[in-house]
C-alpha positions as CSV (number, residue, x, y, z in Angstrom):
1,X,0.0,0.0,0.0
2,X,1.4,3.4,-1.0
3,X,1.9,6.2,1.4
4,X,2.6,10.0,1.2
5,X,6.4,9.4,1.3
6,X,6.2,7.2,-1.8
7,X,5.1,10.3,-3.7
8,X,8.6,11.9,-3.3
9,X,10.2,8.9,-5.0
10,X,7.5,8.9,-7.7
11,X,7.9,12.6,-8.3
12,X,11.6,12.2,-8.7
13,X,11.2,9.2,-11.0
14,X,8.6,11.0,-13.1
15,X,10.9,14.0,-13.5
16,X,13.8,11.8,-14.5
17,X,11.6,10.0,-17.0
18,X,10.4,13.4,-18.4
19,X,13.9,14.9,-18.9
20,X,14.4,16.5,-15.5
21,X,11.7,19.2,-15.8
22,X,7.9,19.0,-16.4
23,X,4.6,20.7,-15.7
24,X,2.7,19.5,-12.7
25,X,-0.1,17.9,-14.7
26,X,2.4,15.9,-16.7
27,X,4.1,14.7,-13.5
28,X,0.6,13.7,-12.1
29,X,-0.2,11.9,-15.4
30,X,3.1,10.0,-15.2
31,X,2.5,9.0,-11.6
32,X,-1.0,7.8,-12.4
33,X,0.1,5.8,-15.5
34,X,2.8,4.1,-13.5
35,X,1.2,3.7,-10.0
36,X,-2.5,3.6,-10.5
37,X,-2.9,0.1,-8.9
38,X,-0.9,1.2,-5.9
39,X,-2.9,4.4,-5.5
40,X,-6.2,2.5,-5.8
41,X,-5.1,0.3,-2.9
42,X,-3.8,3.1,-0.7
43,X,-7.0,3.9,1.3
44,X,-7.5,7.7,1.8
45,X,-4.4,8.5,-0.2
46,X,-6.3,7.6,-3.3
47,X,-8.6,10.6,-2.7
48,X,-5.8,13.0,-1.8
49,X,-2.7,12.0,-3.7
50,X,-2.6,15.0,-6.1
51,X,-2.9,17.4,-3.1
52,X,-0.3,15.3,-1.1
53,X,2.0,15.3,-4.2
54,X,2.3,19.1,-3.9
55,X,3.3,18.8,-0.2
56,X,5.9,16.2,-1.0
57,X,7.2,18.4,-3.8
58,X,7.6,21.2,-1.2
59,X,9.6,18.8,1.0
60,X,11.8,17.9,-1.9
61,X,12.2,21.7,-2.6
62,X,13.1,22.3,1.1
63,X,15.7,19.6,0.8
64,X,17.2,21.2,-2.3
65,X,16.3,18.4,-4.6
66,X,13.6,20.2,-6.6
67,X,13.0,23.7,-8.0
68,X,9.6,25.0,-8.5
69,X,9.4,27.2,-11.6
70,X,6.4,29.3,-12.7
71,X,4.8,26.5,-14.7
72,X,6.9,23.4,-14.0
73,X,9.1,21.6,-11.5
74,X,12.7,20.8,-12.1
75,X,15.2,18.4,-10.5
76,X,18.3,20.0,-9.0
77,X,21.7,18.6,-8.3
78,X,21.0,18.7,-4.6
């Protein structure tokens, strides 16, 4: 069963697969395409994962691993 912390790994994996930078909706689409079954089995997270994804992105930003641009997110070297 997936949890909120898994979203950090999935965000990072999505950005790597998408060339290091992508719009939020493209990242969400990638996560859904690759983790739909896990999300469906995740209890309440199934209903909140896109909201929680933004909070986990903020944690990645705070750790210096992600940069939020005006319309996209980008992986950093951090």
